[in-house]
C-alpha positions as CSV (number, residue, x, y, z in Angstrom):
1,M,79.5,26.6,16.4
2,R,77.0,28.1,13.9
3,K,79.6,28.3,11.2
4,S,80.7,24.6,11.7
5,R,77.0,23.5,11.6
6,R,76.5,25.4,8.3
7,S,79.7,23.8,6.9
8,F,78.5,20.4,8.0
9,L,75.2,20.8,6.3
10,K,76.8,22.0,3.1
11,N,79.2,19.0,3.1
12,L,76.2,16.7,3.6
13,A,74.4,18.3,0.6
14,Q,77.5,17.4,-1.5
15,G,77.7,13.9,-0.1
16,S,81.3,14.4,0.9
17,A,81.2,14.8,4.7
18,V,83.7,12.7,6.8
19,M,81.6,11.8,9.7
20,A,82.5,11.5,13.4
21,I,79.1,10.1,14.1
22,G,79.9,6.4,14.0
23,G,78.6,3.3,12.3
24,V,79.8,0.2,10.7
25,G,82.5,1.1,8.2
26,M,83.2,4.3,10.3
27,G,85.5,2.7,12.9
28,F,83.0,0.5,14.6
29,S,82.4,-3.3,14.3
30,P,78.9,-4.7,13.8
31,K,78.9,-5.8,17.4
32,S,79.9,-2.4,18.8
33,Y,77.4,-0.6,16.5
34,R,74.6,-2.7,17.8
35,K,75.6,-1.5,21.3
36,I,75.3,2.1,20.0
37,I,71.7,1.4,18.9
38,G,71.0,0.3,22.4
39,A,70.7,-2.8,24.6
40,S,67.1,-3.2,23.5
41,D,68.1,-2.9,19.8
42,R,65.7,0.1,19.6
43,I,65.9,1.7,16.2
44,R,65.1,5.4,16.0
45,M,63.7,6.6,12.6
46,G,63.3,9.8,10.8
47,V,60.6,10.0,8.1
48,I,61.4,12.3,5.1
49,G,58.4,13.3,3.0
50,T,54.9,12.8,4.4
51,N,52.3,14.2,2.0
52,G,51.1,10.8,0.7
53,R,53.1,7.6,0.9
54,G,55.2,8.9,3.8
55,E,52.1,9.8,5.8
56,A,50.9,6.2,5.5
57,M,54.3,4.6,6.2
58,A,55.3,6.7,9.2
59,P,52.8,5.0,11.6
60,I,53.7,1.6,10.2
61,F,57.3,2.2,11.1
62,A,56.3,3.6,14.5
63,K,54.3,0.4,15.3
64,Q,57.2,-2.0,14.7
65,P,58.7,-3.6,17.8
66,N,61.6,-1.6,19.4
67,T,61.2,1.1,16.8
68,E,60.5,4.8,17.3
69,V,59.8,7.5,14.8
70,I,61.5,10.5,16.4
71,Y,61.5,12.9,13.4
72,V,59.1,13.8,10.6
73,C,60.6,16.0,7.9
74,D,58.8,17.7,5.1
75,V,59.3,21.0,3.2
76,D,55.6,21.6,3.4
77,E,54.3,22.6,6.8
78,K,50.9,21.0,6.2
79,A,52.4,17.7,5.0
80,R,54.8,17.7,8.0
81,Q,51.9,18.0,10.4
82,K,50.0,15.2,8.6
83,G,53.0,12.9,9.2
84,I,53.2,13.9,12.9
85,N,49.5,13.4,13.3
86,A,49.6,9.9,11.7
87,V,52.2,8.8,14.2
88,V,50.2,10.1,17.1
89,K,47.0,8.5,15.8
90,A,48.9,5.2,15.9
91,G,49.2,5.7,19.7
92,K,52.8,6.8,19.7
93,E,54.6,9.8,21.0
94,A,54.6,12.8,18.6
95,P,57.9,13.0,16.7
96,R,59.7,16.3,16.2
97,G,58.9,18.2,13.0
98,E,61.7,19.6,10.8
99,N,61.7,21.4,7.4
100,D,65.2,20.4,6.3
101,F,66.0,16.7,6.8
102,R,69.7,17.5,6.8
103,K,69.4,19.1,10.2
104,V,68.1,15.9,11.9
105,L,71.1,14.0,10.6
106,L,73.2,15.8,13.3
107,D,71.3,13.8,15.9
108,K,73.5,10.9,17.0
109,D,70.4,9.1,18.4
110,L,68.9,8.8,14.9
111,D,69.7,5.4,13.4
112,A,67.8,5.3,10.1
113,V,65.6,7.2,7.7
114,Y,62.7,6.5,5.4
115,I,62.6,8.6,2.2
116,A,59.3,9.2,0.4
117,T,60.2,12.5,-1.3
118,P,59.6,13.3,-5.0
119,D,61.8,11.1,-7.3
120,H,64.4,13.8,-8.0
121,W,65.3,13.7,-4.3
122,H,65.4,9.9,-3.8
123,A,69.1,9.1,-4.5
124,P,70.6,12.5,-3.5
125,A,68.8,12.2,-0.1
126,A,69.9,8.6,0.3
127,I,73.5,9.5,-0.4
128,I,73.5,12.4,2.1
129,C,71.9,10.1,4.7
130,C,74.5,7.3,4.1
131,A,77.3,9.8,4.5
132,A,75.8,10.9,7.8
133,G,76.0,7.3,9.0
134,K,72.2,6.5,8.7
135,H,70.6,3.4,7.3
136,V,68.1,4.1,4.5
137,Y,64.8,2.8,3.3
138,V,64.1,4.7,0.1
139,E,60.9,4.4,-1.9
140,K,61.0,3.3,-5.5
141,P,62.3,4.4,-7.9
142,L,65.8,4.3,-6.4
143,S,66.8,7.2,-8.5
144,H,65.7,9.8,-11.0
145,N,68.4,8.7,-13.5
146,P,70.8,5.7,-13.8
147,R,73.9,7.6,-12.7
148,E,72.3,8.5,-9.4
149,G,71.5,4.8,-8.9
150,E,75.2,4.0,-9.3
151,L,76.1,6.7,-6.8
152,A,73.6,5.3,-4.3
153,I,75.2,1.9,-4.5
154,A,78.6,3.5,-4.0
155,A,77.4,5.4,-1.0
156,A,75.8,2.3,0.6
157,R,79.0,0.3,0.2
158,K,81.4,3.1,1.2
159,Y,79.6,3.9,4.4
160,N,78.5,0.3,5.0
161,R,74.8,1.2,5.4
162,V,71.7,-1.0,5.0
163,V,69.8,0.5,2.0
164,Q,66.5,-1.0,1.1
165,M,64.4,0.1,-1.8
166,G,60.6,0.0,-1.4
167,A,59.9,-2.9,-3.7
168,Q,57.9,-4.6,-1.0
169,R,56.9,-7.6,-3.1
170,R,60.4,-8.9,-2.4
171,S,59.4,-9.6,1.1
172,W,55.9,-11.1,0.5
173,T,56.1,-14.8,1.6
174,L,53.6,-16.3,-0.8
175,L,54.9,-14.4,-3.8
176,T,58.4,-15.6,-2.9
177,E,57.1,-19.1,-2.8
178,G,55.7,-18.6,-6.3
179,I,58.9,-17.2,-7.7
180,N,60.8,-20.2,-6.2
181,E,58.4,-22.6,-7.9
182,L,58.8,-20.8,-11.1
183,K,62.6,-21.1,-10.9
184,A,62.2,-24.8,-10.0
185,G,60.5,-25.4,-13.3
186,A,56.8,-25.3,-12.4
187,I,55.9,-24.1,-15.9
188,G,59.0,-25.2,-17.7
189,K,61.4,-22.8,-19.4
190,V,59.9,-19.2,-19.3
191,H,60.1,-17.3,-22.6
192,L,57.7,-14.4,-21.9
193,A,56.9,-12.3,-18.9
194,K,54.2,-9.6,-19.2
195,C,53.6,-6.9,-16.7
196,W,50.8,-4.3,-16.6
197,Y,49.5,-1.3,-14.6
198,T,46.2,0.5,-15.2
199,N,44.5,3.6,-13.8
200,S,42.0,6.3,-14.7
201,R,44.0,9.5,-14.1
202,K,42.5,12.8,-15.1
203,S,44.0,15.8,-16.9
204,I,46.4,18.0,-14.9
205,G,45.5,21.1,-17.1
206,I,47.8,23.9,-18.1
207,G,49.7,25.3,-15.1
208,K,49.8,29.0,-14.4
209,P,52.5,30.9,-12.6
210,A,51.4,31.4,-9.0
211,P,52.8,32.5,-5.6
212,V,54.4,29.7,-3.7
213,P,51.8,28.5,-1.1
214,A,52.4,29.6,2.5
215,G,54.3,27.0,4.5
216,L,56.0,25.4,1.4
217,D,59.8,25.7,1.1
218,Y,59.8,25.5,-2.7
219,D,63.5,26.1,-3.0
220,L,64.3,23.1,-0.8
221,W,61.5,21.1,-2.6
222,Q,63.5,21.6,-5.8
223,G,66.8,20.8,-4.0
224,P,69.2,19.2,-6.5
225,A,67.0,20.0,-9.6
226,P,67.8,23.1,-11.6
227,R,65.4,25.9,-10.5
228,M,62.1,26.3,-12.3
229,P,59.3,28.8,-11.5
230,Y,56.4,27.6,-9.4
231,K,53.2,26.7,-11.2
232,D,49.8,25.8,-9.7
233,N,49.5,22.3,-11.1
234,L,52.8,20.8,-9.9
235,I,52.7,20.1,-6.2
236,H,52.0,17.7,-4.6
237,Y,51.5,14.9,-7.1
238,N,51.6,16.0,-10.7
239,W,55.4,16.4,-10.6
240,H,55.4,12.7,-11.5
241,W,54.5,13.6,-15.1
242,F,57.3,16.1,-15.7
243,W,60.7,14.8,-16.7
244,H,62.4,17.5,-14.7
245,W,61.3,16.0,-11.4
246,G,59.5,12.8,-12.1
247,T,59.9,9.6,-14.1
248,G,56.4,8.9,-15.4
249,E,54.1,5.9,-14.8
250,A,56.9,3.5,-15.8
251,L,58.9,4.2,-12.7
252,N,56.0,5.4,-10.5
253,N,54.4,2.0,-10.7
254,G,56.1,-0.1,-13.4
255,T,59.2,-0.5,-11.2
256,H,57.2,-2.9,-9.0
257,E,56.1,-5.3,-11.7
258,V,59.3,-5.2,-13.7
259,D,61.2,-6.0,-10.5
260,V,59.0,-9.2,-10.0
261,A,59.4,-10.2,-13.6
262,R,63.2,-9.7,-13.5
263,W,63.3,-11.6,-10.3
264,G,61.4,-14.5,-11.9
265,L,63.5,-14.5,-15.0
266,G,66.7,-14.3,-13.0
267,V,68.3,-11.7,-15.3
268,D,70.5,-8.7,-14.5
269,Y,70.2,-6.6,-17.7
270,P,68.2,-6.8,-20.9
271,L,70.0,-7.2,-24.3
272,S,67.9,-4.4,-25.9
273,V,65.1,-2.1,-24.9
274,N,62.4,-0.5,-27.0
275,S,59.4,1.7,-26.0
276,S,56.3,3.1,-27.8
277,G,53.5,5.3,-26.6
278,G,52.8,8.9,-25.8
279,R,50.5,11.4,-24.1
280,Y,47.3,10.6,-25.9
281,H,44.3,11.3,-23.6
282,F,44.5,15.0,-22.8
283,T,46.2,18.1,-24.0
284,D,47.9,19.5,-20.9
285,D,51.2,19.9,-19.3
286,W,51.7,16.1,-18.7
287,Q,55.1,15.2,-20.4
288,T,55.6,11.5,-19.8
289,P,53.6,8.9,-21.6
290,D,50.1,8.0,-20.3
291,T,50.1,5.0,-22.6
292,Q,53.4,3.0,-22.9
293,V,54.6,-0.4,-23.9
294,I,58.2,-1.2,-23.1
295,T,59.8,-4.4,-24.6
296,F,62.9,-5.8,-23.1
297,N,64.7,-8.5,-25.0
298,C,66.7,-10.9,-22.9
299,P,69.0,-13.9,-23.8
300,E,66.2,-16.5,-23.6
301,A,63.0,-14.5,-22.9
302,T,61.1,-11.3,-23.6
303,L,59.7,-9.0,-20.9
304,V,56.9,-6.6,-21.7
305,W,55.5,-3.8,-19.5
306,E,52.2,-2.2,-20.4
307,G,51.3,1.0,-18.7
308,R,47.8,2.6,-19.1
309,S,47.5,5.7,-16.9
310,C,44.1,6.7,-18.4
311,L,42.6,3.3,-19.5
312,P,41.5,1.4,-16.4
313,F,40.5,-1.9,-18.0
314,K,42.0,-4.8,-16.1
315,V,44.1,-7.7,-17.2
316,Q,43.4,-11.2,-15.7
317,G,40.8,-9.4,-13.6
318,K,43.5,-7.3,-11.9
319,D,44.5,-3.6,-12.1
320,R,48.2,-4.6,-12.1
321,G,50.2,-7.8,-12.2
322,V,52.7,-10.1,-13.8
323,M,52.2,-13.2,-16.0
324,F,55.0,-15.7,-16.8
325,Y,54.5,-17.9,-19.9
326,G,56.5,-21.1,-20.1
327,E,56.8,-24.3,-22.1
328,K,54.5,-26.2,-19.8
329,G,52.0,-23.5,-18.8
330,A,51.8,-20.1,-17.2
331,M,52.0,-18.4,-13.8
332,E,50.1,-15.3,-12.7
333,T,51.6,-13.3,-9.7
334,G,49.2,-10.5,-9.3
335,H,49.4,-9.8,-5.5
336,N,50.7,-11.8,-2.6
337,G,49.9,-15.1,-4.1
338,Y,50.1,-17.0,-7.4
339,T,48.2,-19.2,-9.8
340,I,49.7,-21.9,-12.0
341,F,48.0,-22.8,-15.3
342,D,48.6,-25.8,-17.6
343,E,49.1,-25.4,-21.3
344,K,45.3,-25.4,-21.9
345,G,44.7,-22.6,-19.3
346,A,43.3,-24.9,-16.6
347,I,44.3,-24.0,-13.0
348,V,46.8,-26.5,-11.6
349,K,47.6,-24.7,-8.4
350,E,46.2,-21.5,-6.8
351,I,47.7,-20.0,-3.7
352,K,45.7,-17.0,-2.4
353,S,46.3,-14.5,0.3
354,N,43.7,-13.1,2.6
355,A,45.3,-9.6,2.2
356,V,43.1,-7.1,0.5
357,I,45.2,-5.1,-1.9
358,D,44.3,-1.9,-3.7
359,G,46.8,-1.7,-6.5
360,R,45.9,1.9,-7.3
361,N,46.2,3.3,-3.8
362,T,49.1,5.7,-3.8
363,A,49.4,5.8,0.0
364,S,49.5,2.1,1.0
365,P,47.9,-0.8,-1.0
366,N,48.1,-2.9,2.1
367,E,49.5,-1.9,5.5
368,G,50.3,-5.5,6.6
369,L,52.3,-6.2,3.5
370,D,54.2,-2.9,3.8
371,A,55.0,-3.9,7.4
372,V,56.7,-7.1,6.2
373,H,59.2,-5.2,4.1
374,I,59.8,-2.7,6.8
375,A,60.4,-5.5,9.3
376,N,63.0,-7.0,6.9
377,F,64.7,-3.6,6.7
378,L,64.8,-3.3,10.5
379,E,66.0,-6.8,11.0
380,S,68.8,-6.2,8.4
381,I,70.0,-3.3,10.5
382,R,70.1,-5.3,13.7
383,L,71.8,-8.3,12.1
384,S,74.1,-6.2,9.8
385,K,72.9,-8.0,6.7
386,R,71.7,-7.1,3.2
387,P,67.9,-6.6,3.0
388,N,65.5,-8.3,0.6
389,C,65.6,-5.4,-1.9
390,D,69.2,-4.3,-1.3
391,V,70.3,-1.1,-3.1
392,E,72.0,-3.2,-5.9
393,I,68.8,-5.1,-6.6
394,G,66.8,-1.9,-6.5
395,Y,69.2,-0.2,-8.9
396,K,68.9,-2.9,-11.5
397,S,65.1,-3.0,-11.5
398,T,64.9,0.8,-11.5
399,L,67.4,0.8,-14.4
400,W,65.2,-1.4,-16.6
401,V,62.4,1.1,-16.6
402,Q,64.7,4.1,-16.8
403,L,66.1,2.5,-20.0
404,G,62.5,2.2,-21.3
405,N,62.0,5.9,-20.7
406,I,65.3,6.7,-22.5
407,A,64.2,4.5,-25.4
408,Q,60.9,6.3,-25.5
409,R,62.5,9.8,-25.5
410,M,65.1,8.7,-28.1
411,E,62.4,7.0,-30.2
412,R,64.7,4.1,-31.0
413,T,65.9,0.7,-29.7
414,L,68.7,0.8,-27.1
415,H,71.4,-1.9,-26.9
416,I,72.7,-2.8,-23.5
417,D,76.2,-3.8,-22.2
418,Q,75.7,-7.0,-20.2
419,T,78.5,-6.2,-17.8
420,N,77.1,-3.0,-16.4
421,G,73.8,-2.1,-18.0
422,H,75.1,0.9,-19.9
423,I,73.8,1.8,-23.3
424,T,76.2,0.9,-26.1
425,G,76.8,2.7,-29.4
426,D,74.5,5.6,-28.7
427,K,76.2,8.7,-27.2
428,Q,73.0,10.8,-27.5
429,A,71.0,8.3,-25.4
430,M,73.8,8.1,-22.8
431,E,73.4,11.8,-22.2
432,L,70.2,10.9,-20.4
433,W,72.1,8.5,-18.1
434,G,72.6,11.4,-15.8
435,R,71.2,14.9,-15.4
436,K,72.1,18.6,-14.8
437,Y,71.9,19.8,-11.2
438,E,71.4,23.1,-9.5
439,S,74.9,24.4,-8.8
440,G,76.3,23.2,-5.5
441,W,73.7,20.3,-5.3
442,E,75.6,17.7,-7.3
443,P,75.5,14.3,-5.5
444,K,79.0,13.0,-4.6
445,V,80.3,10.0,-2.9
């Protein structure tokens, strides 16, 4: 029994297990699968990664109707306990804690998982969970690199799982209304979309080799990434700024705004991508840009994302947002609402939300608006339908900013194949389409 269990976990890590635990696409019809979930349509969740975002999202999942968080998984004992405590504080029964999320996938009562791990784990974990017959809500970015995103789509389709990326704006009612007005011609033909994100992040210093803190499984934290020695300025947040594990501000936050802009423009892939910027504000271990402007040229429009990690000055009075400029005016879609301006800048229409949103809050900018996207995910499971930010939508929006980072690292303009989003005529740039993995951890579908 122990040997078969170890073999099972190893197969899951490689994404190649043939599961006997059923689901749609595994010998069960949508109708029979709903019966497996239960007569009450109760969905039992596992939360993976609870140091920051996951700690905030775990109780929101737990408070949804007919939903129960039965597992909290984290490689750090302290973070794991924070997640458990958050669910209990929400008035729910304490979930079981587990170090290795792969172990909980053996539980046939587990229906779905929420993934809020570091970026290098997002797609590999999603693929493993799909192979185990679990539905997946994975935080943005969908993947650490484009190839992983392609594999995540393949896994979702092969195992017929609902996979939702955490681009919660896709579920915001008033923002959706604004995008629909935009597409209906509210400001005429749109030729420019500008996105921005601002913050006042501090230096991360120069890391020193140090013992791994007690209670942290650093080997499992690294997971699919090739092994690197532990340093004292890496965990739990600064990994964002190292290419080995993170994806920089462009994917950490830019994914949200670029997704809205791409949604409004109605385009799948850019024609070309260019990026400029660098690490300007401090001399430290931070590798990704703290100041970055990515320009995406599309058939009839240009999309620009401006990221300022260490310059907090707002645009349009907001710390982050999206502006569309058209032939007859402009539309601003900062939070869950929108404002339409005429050609002279006068407000024609303003739809405001009562929701208070903190765009720089790394845990949860607004619980209520997070809950709307979660509700869409849970409904999609119950109705066997694609969610608002299906894995394919998430892949394309993630890809745009990944292309921006590749252009930044190559220091040149990239040209994009309109059929699949791949980089054309640049073999060196395409080497960054994927990554190297720790032996035995390569994601497979």
